[in-house]
C-alpha positions in Angstrom: 11.9 55.2 -35.1 14.7 53.2 -36.3 15.8 53.1 -33.0 13.3 51.5 -31.6 13.1 48.9 -34.1 17.1 48.0 -32.8 15.8 47.8 -29.1 12.9 45.9 -29.8 15.0 43.4 -31.8 17.8 43.3 -29.6 14.7 42.4 -26.8 13.8 39.6 -28.6 17.6 38.6 -29.2 18.1 38.6 -25.2 14.8 36.8 -24.4 15.8 34.4 -26.9 19.6 34.0 -25.1 17.7 33.9 -21.9 19.7 37.2 -20.5 15.8 38.7 -20.0 12.8 37.0 -18.6 9.5 37.4 -19.4 7.3 38.8 -17.0 5.0 35.4 -16.4 3.5 34.1 -13.3 5.5 31.8 -12.0 3.5 28.7 -10.4 4.2 28.4 -6.0 6.3 25.9 -4.7 6.1 23.3 -2.5 8.6 21.8 -0.1 8.8 18.4 -1.0 7.8 17.4 2.1 4.9 18.2 1.7 3.8 16.5 -1.7 2.2 13.2 -1.1 3.4 10.6 -3.4 0.4 8.6 -4.4 0.1 5.3 -2.5 2.0 2.2 -3.7 0.4 -0.6 -5.1 -0.1 -3.6 -3.2 1.6 -6.8 -4.8 1.4 -10.3 -4.3 3.4 -13.3 -5.7 3.2 -16.9 -6.0 5.7 -18.8 -7.5 5.5 -16.8 -11.3 2.3 -15.6 -11.0 1.5 -12.2 -9.5 -1.1 -9.6 -9.4 -0.6 -5.7 -8.3 -3.9 -4.3 -6.1 -4.8 -0.4 -5.8 -6.5 1.3 -2.7 -9.3 1.8 -5.2 -9.6 -1.5 -6.8 -9.3 -3.2 -3.1 -12.3 -1.0 -2.2 -14.4 -2.8 -4.3 -14.1 -6.4 -3.4 -16.2 -8.1 -0.4 -15.1 -6.9 2.7 -15.5 -8.5 6.3 -15.5 -6.3 9.6 -13.5 -7.7 12.7 -12.7 -5.4 16.3 -9.2 -6.4 18.0 -7.9 -5.2 20.8 -4.8 -3.0 20.3 -2.1 -3.5 23.2 0.1 -0.9 21.8 -2.9 1.7 21.9 -4.8 0.1 25.1 -8.0 0.5 22.9 -10.0 -1.6 20.7 -10.1 -0.7 17.1 -13.0 -2.2 14.2 -11.2 -2.5 11.0 -12.5 -3.7 7.7 -10.7 -4.9 4.8 -10.3 -7.9 2.8 -9.6 -11.7 3.8 -6.2 -12.0 3.1 -7.1 -15.5 1.4 -9.1 -14.2 -1.2 -6.6 -12.2 -2.9 -3.9 -15.5 -2.5 -6.4 -17.6 -3.9 -6.5 -16.3 -7.6 -2.8 -17.0 -7.7 -3.2 -20.5 -7.6 -2.9 -21.0 -3.1 -5.6 -23.4 -1.8 -8.3 -22.1 0.6 -7.9 -25.7 2.2 -4.4 -26.5 2.2 -3.4 -30.0 2.5 -0.2 -32.3 2.3 2.7 -30.1 0.5 -0.2 -27.1 0.9 0.8 -26.4 4.4 4.9 -25.9 3.7 4.0 -22.7 1.9 4.3 -19.6 4.0 3.7 -15.7 3.6 5.7 -12.8 4.0 4.1 -9.8 4.1 6.2 -6.0 4.2 5.7 -2.8 4.4 6.8 0.6 2.5 9.8 0.5 6.2 10.9 -2.7 5.1 9.6 -4.1 8.0 8.4 -8.2 7.4 6.4 -10.9 8.9 6.2 -14.1 8.5 2.2 -16.3 8.4 2.6 -20.0 7.9 -0.5 -20.3 5.6 -2.6 -22.4 7.6 -2.7 -19.0 9.5 -4.1 -16.9 6.8 -6.6 -20.0 5.7 -10.2 -20.0 7.8 -10.4 -23.6 7.0 -7.4 -24.5 9.4 -7.4 -21.3 11.3 -10.0 -19.5 13.7 -8.1 -16.1 13.2 -8.7 -13.4 10.3 -5.9 -12.3 8.6 -6.9 -9.4 6.1 -5.6 -6.3 4.4 -7.2 -3.3 5.8 -8.4 -0.5 4.4 -10.2 1.3 6.6 -10.0 2.0 10.4 -13.2 2.4 12.6 -15.1 3.3 9.7 -12.5 5.7 8.0 -9.9 5.6 5.5 -6.7 4.4 7.2 -3.9 7.4 7.4 -1.5 7.5 9.6 -0.5 3.7 9.0 -0.7 4.1 5.3 -3.4 3.5 3.2 -3.5 -0.7 3.9 -2.4 -2.7 6.4 -2.1 -6.3 7.7 -4.2 -7.1 10.5 -4.1 -10.1 12.5 -7.0 -11.2 14.9 -6.9 -13.4 18.0 -2.6 -12.9 19.1 -1.8 -11.2 22.4 -0.8 -8.0 20.8 -0.1 -6.6 17.0 3.2 -7.6 16.3 2.4 -9.0 13.3 0.7 -6.4 11.9 2.4 -4.8 9.1 1.8 -0.5 8.3 2.3 0.5 5.0 1.9 -2.5 3.5 3.2 -2.6 0.0 4.2 -6.4 -0.6 3.4 -10.0 0.0 4.8 -13.4 -1.2 3.9 -16.6 -1.0 7.0 -19.3 -0.4 7.6 -22.6 0.3 9.8 -24.1 2.9 12.3 -26.9 1.7 
């Protein structure tokens, strides 16, 4: 009897030191390449004002739908999203720019650090007939390979200024 008590005490002591491991079910390890990080929110800044938009929050805003020809895929694609000016206006960007407002420009950035520039007149329907939008669906489905958000512009010959995996938009003023 005494030997069994000593053996049990030594097992507990060894377990506390980590020399013996208790038989526990180990969770399955998933390679990091297969783990999907949550999508980065879209951060928009203008001067000292900023706003952060998640995909879910953008989905709740009024959307417009456009069909454009994508020269890269050689196909017509239909996107739905929020007009960029609708996201800029609450930060103080005028929807009807005049005078000094027309010195403003927008820098849009993807998670891959790809950046493009639009003059503020290009993103406001008061000045331009084009539509610049933050798209969250393509052909009726959530964006997939291009990330959860994509900046789309109509009226361009090719999608050189479209931004996949859109994560940041900065409104700046030319000097």
